[in-house]
N, C-alpha and C positions, 0 to 999 in steps of 0.2 A: 412843509417845501421838497416840492414833488410834483411832476406832471403828469398827465396820467397817458400814458401813447396805448398803442395797440401791442398785446406783448409778441411773442415770440420764445424759442432756443435763449438765438442772441439778445432779449430785449427783456430778459427778468424780470418779476416782483422781489422788491426784494427791501430790507431792512439792515442797514451798516451803520455800525457806530464807528464815530471817527475820533481817536483817543491824541488828543495833543492838546499840549503847556502852551500856543498859539492860537484868539481866536483866529487870527487871518487867516493861518495855515488851513484849515480847518473849511473857512470859510470856502478858500480857495479849490480845498477838492472836494467840495459839496457844489460851487459852483459847476467846476468842470465836468463832474459825473451826472448830473442834475435832469440836463439835454441828451442822458443820452441810454437812461436806462427808467424803470417807472418804480425810482430809488427812496425807500423812508430815512432817514437819517436819526442818528442819537449821537450829543457829542460829551466828552468830555475831556476833562484838562490837567485830568494825568490816573495812572492804574489805579488806582483808588477808588475814586469816583467809576470810573468802568468796570468795576466787578461789582459797584450798588447797582449800576444802569444794570448788569446782566440779570442778576438775583430777580429784579420787577420786567423784567423781558426775556423770553426765552423763544420767543422767536427768531432774535439777529441772525443774519447769515451770513457777513462779513464782520472782520474791524481791521481798519487800517490804522498801524502804531506804531508810534513818535517812540524811538527810543531813549532820548535823552528829556525830562518830566522830572519834577519835584516832586516831593512826598514818596509815590511808587513810580518808578523808569518804565522801561517798557523791559526792561531784563527781568526788575520785580515780577511785574504783570506776566510774562511769558512763563514764570518757575510756580505761579498764584495757578498757569492754567494749564501746568501738564497734573496737576494734582486734584484736579475736579473738571469727571465725565465730561458733564452738560456743556464747559466749557470747550472744550478741548478739543471736540469736534469741529466750532467753529472755526473757517479758514481765516488763517492772520497773512494780513501784505503790511511787512514792517517799510515805515516810510523817515527815513533821518535825512539832518544835515548831515550826517557821518558820511566822510571817506573811507574812514579803516575797515578794508572790509575783515581783517580778524575780527571785528565789534557785529558785521553782519553776518557773515559765516556764523559765528557764538547764535544768534539770533534763529537762522536759518538751522541749527543743526536745532532749536526746542522748540522743532516743526511749526514752522512760519511757512507761507504756502508761498510766499514770492517777497521781491523788495523794489525797491526804488529811491536813489539819494534827490533830496531837495536840496537847490529852487528846479520844481517840473517849470519846463516854457515850453510853450507853441506846442508841438504836434506833443511833446509828454505829455502834453496836459487833452489836449485832441482827440488822441491814438492811445499811447502807450497806455495809459491809466486809465482807461473806459473800458481794452483790451484784457487790461491783467483782473479789475477789477470781474466781468463777467466771466471771466476763465476762471476766476474761484468761486463764482456763484455757483453756475453753472458744473462742476467737478464735486462741490459739493450733495446737488440734489442728484447730480447718476450718483455716485454715492449711498446719499439714503434711500433712492428706487433700489440701489441693491442688497442694500441693508434688508430692506422689504422683502424682496421678493424669495432673501435666504432663509430669512427670518418663518414665512410662508411656506417658503421647501421644507423648514426643517421641520412644524407642523406638516406637514404634509407624509413627507417622508416616514415623521412620528407614526402620525395612521396607517401608513402602511405596511410598518412592521408591526402595525400592532393585528391587520388584518391577514399579518401569511402567519401571523401565530396558528390562526383557525385552519391555517392547514396542515400544522404538525396533528401529530395523532394525539386524541386524548386521554388519560387515562381509563383505561380499559381492560373488562374480564379477558386474558388473552387462554380460555383453559387448554391445556399442555403445556401452554409454553409461558418462558420468562424474558424477559426485553430489559433491555437499557437501548439510551441512545443518548448522542451528541448533535449538535445543531449548532454553529455559529459562522451566519451570513457574515464578509468581509467588511459588506456596508449595512446601512442601517438593512436595507432588505437585500434578499439572497437569492439566484436560483435552485439552491438546492432543496428537491423535496423527498419525502417518504409520507409512506404511510404503510398501515397496516387497516385490512378491508375486510371486513366482516358476507360472508358471502352466503347466495343462501346454499343450502345444505348441509349446514354447517362447515363448510369452507370457509378459508381465510387468505387473504392475496398478502402477499408481502414485496411492497412497492418504494425503492429508489433510485429517482433519478436526478440527471444532471442537467441545466440549461444554460445553454454558454454563454458566459458576461456574466455584468452582476447588475445590479440594481433594479430599476422598477421594471424595465422591460420585460426581463428574467424572472421576475418575481409576478407579472401579472401570466407568462408562458408558464407556468410551473400552476399556478392556478388552473388556467385551461386543462391540467395533464391531472389535476382531482379532481376535476368538476367529468372530467369522460371518463378515466378509468376505470371504475369500478363495475361501469353499464358495461364495459366491453367483455367486463370479466363475467358477469353475470351471464352475459347469453353467449358466449364461448365457448366461458370454459376454459379456453386454450389462450396464456400468453401469449405466445405468435402470433395467433389469431388476434387478439388485445393488441399487440404493439404494432399489426399490418394496421392498421382501423385506424389506431392516432397517427402515424406517419402521413397519411389521409389529408385530417386532420388539420397537424401543422402546419402543412402545405400549404391549406387553404387560409387558414388562418394567425400564422406569426411571418417575418423580412423572411426576407432571401434567404439573407447569409449568416440565419439562424439555424441552428442545431440542438438534437436534446439526442439526453446517451441518458439511458434507463434497463434497470434489470426487473422483470417483476416475475413475481412467483407460486404460485399457488398451491396449496398444503390443505394436503383431506388430509384427516386426523381420528377416522376409521382405514386408513388402512398404512399410516404415516406416507405416504408417497405425497414426496414436490417432488412440481413442475415446474420447473423453469424455462423461459427465457429474455435474449440480452440484444441491447440493440448500443454495443459499440461502449459498452458502459464498462467501468474496470472489475473485473473476476472477484467474482462472494469468495470467504476464504471456507473453508467449510472442515470443523473439527471430531472424528467421529471419534465413538469413547476408542478407547487402545490402539489407533491409529495419528502416523503424520499430518500434520495438513497439507490439505489440497488446496489446488482451486476449483474451483466451479466452471468450465469451460464455454465453449460456446457464444463470441463476441458478438455476432452477427453486426447489423449496419446500423449506422446513427440516423436517427430520427429528424423527418425534413429536410430531406439533402437531395432524397432518387425517390420521380415519384412511382408510381404502383405499378406502371406496365415497363420499368428499369428493371431487365431480366437480373439483376446485380440485388437487387433487394429481396431479399429473402429471411424470412423467422423461422427460425426451429427450435420447438417443444423438446425440450428431456426431463428425463423420471431418476427421482433418487427416494431409494428408501431411509427414513430417519430413522434409527432405531432412539431409546430411550439415554437419555447427554449427548446429545454431538448439536454440537454448535454450527452458527453459522454469524460472520463476521459482515455486514453489508459497508460501502464506503463511499463515500463519491473524491475525485482525483484532486479535490484541496487539500484531500490528508495527503497524499502518499507524493504530494509536490512542492507539502511545504518547504521553504528552503532556509537554512541558518546564517546566518550573517557573512558567511563566504561566497555563497549565493550556491550550496550543495543539496543536492533534493531529499526529501524523508526516501521516497523508492518503496515502492512493494514487497523487495526484502526486508526491510527495518520493519515495516509496520505487520510482518508474516515470521519474522522471529518472535517480537517482542510479543505478538497472540500465542504463539508456541512457549516460551518461557509463561504465559500466566494464564494458563490455558484452565489451573483448578479453582482461580475467581469468580466468583458468579458473574453473571453480565455488570450489575452494575458499577464494582468496585473496578473490572477488569477494565471498562467504558471510561472511569475516573481518573486509572490509570496512564491513558494512551491518550487520555486529552491533556494531560501532567507533561508527559513525554511530548508532545507536540510545542507545549508552552518554551519548557526549555529546548529544545532542539531549534524551533521558527521567533523564540526569543516574546516570546507574544502578540507575533505577526503575522500570524498569518493572510498572503497577498489573494486568498481566493476563500470563497465560500469553503466550509467543513461539514458533514453530514458521514457521522457514523453511527451504525444500527449493531446489536452486541442480541442475537438470538439463545436462546435454549429448550430443544425439546426436551419433556420429562417424558 
């Protein structure tokens, strides 16, 4: 009961189930639609028969449903549909002789796509009904495409999250150090990055960075950092020189409106000396035995903003001796910018106070307590990626 027409977005091929106890009404609808689309039709004279037809025809694209029918009326069918996921996604256009708007409203509130009142005549059969049918079918096709794209994106984000896991430090032997860390992207993947780098001569690189934004683009930029930084530190043995070289690469490889903050440290275990430089990154917290907490200064400039010949762009190496028992706490701004339900920020002062109060805890317990504190403060809903690393020098 169909004709073959050239396909288009407004002329979809579809299987339509017509449910009406009047054979004449069914034929009127079918005859009105047949010339205006590449349609195939199934017919049922009550809701119970429609249920059986749907079980044997999973490809139904649209249901035209009468409300007043024997055995199972339209309302009973709609209640059945709401409890069956496979049928719930099929759009329904209610067609009824009822002129009671309360009944039609009740049907529409049961997830019906549209309605019309019988009998249809003249332009309603030639224009209104075909338009409603095409709109309903195309809306379903678009929804199906969006769901497919969403499922594909979820799968790809899952893979991206796995790959980003490779950016994180692997369990490794850190001679003379004890470290623990927290990493929580606010989406499937994020732009925070940190690492411990084994360097020639026994040196150890300490890196924490924060790429502007969230999601896949930020995670890809973080992967650039992981790929390039170790080589720069090996060749220069200077965090400042490594940051300067990295800045040029980011200008070439990333978007113009992107930027990165970073802290890079180089620890020499033989001399117990830490050399560090920063590119606009929040200052690490330093706890020396018997001394109050201090901030490691030297904020520097953001990466990926100024060109190499910009006079303002400069990075400086600073040095400090780390005695046994010295602790560093490195973090990204997602921790201190986390907000409570009232919008109040965590703030650096609160982090400093907590780190000072818990200074006797080993790194792993400290990080766990800080994570709990973050969750209680933000009620488990941080708005940015969070990375935090505690390192004890033995």
